[in-house]
Residue, then its C-alpha position, 0 to 999 in steps of 0.5 A: x759851946x763850942x771851943x772853935x779852934x779846938x771843936x770841943x764841946x762843954x761837959x755838964x755835969x749834974x746830981x739827979x733824983x733819977x735812980x733807976x732805968x725805967x727812969x733814964x726811959x722817961x727822960x730821954x726823950x726829953x735829952x734827945x730832942x735838945x739838938x744842942x746836945x751831942x751825947x748823954x749819960x747817967x751814973x746810976x751807981x753813983x750816989x747821986x745819980x749822975x747826969x753828964x752831958x755833952x753840948x755846946x750854948x747851952x743853959x745848965x739852967x735849961x737842963x735843970x727845968x727840963x728834968x724839972x718838968x718831968x717830975x725829977x730833981x736837977x742841980x749841976x754839980x761844980x766842978 
């Protein structure tokens, strides 16, 4: 959600099974098609293959489901 006082968006962090740049290209259309997502990136050098998403008013479960429909494991990390 966007905090109207600051304009700040939520940062959601996930562990994924996305391991290669080719796989990032597979999920790119899914992530870029969601209007609530203003930015995203993968850290494939991290042992958890981290996906960070900057978004407003989106459920972590929705993101998990998106990646799962593409055949990848995805689970929100608590921080």
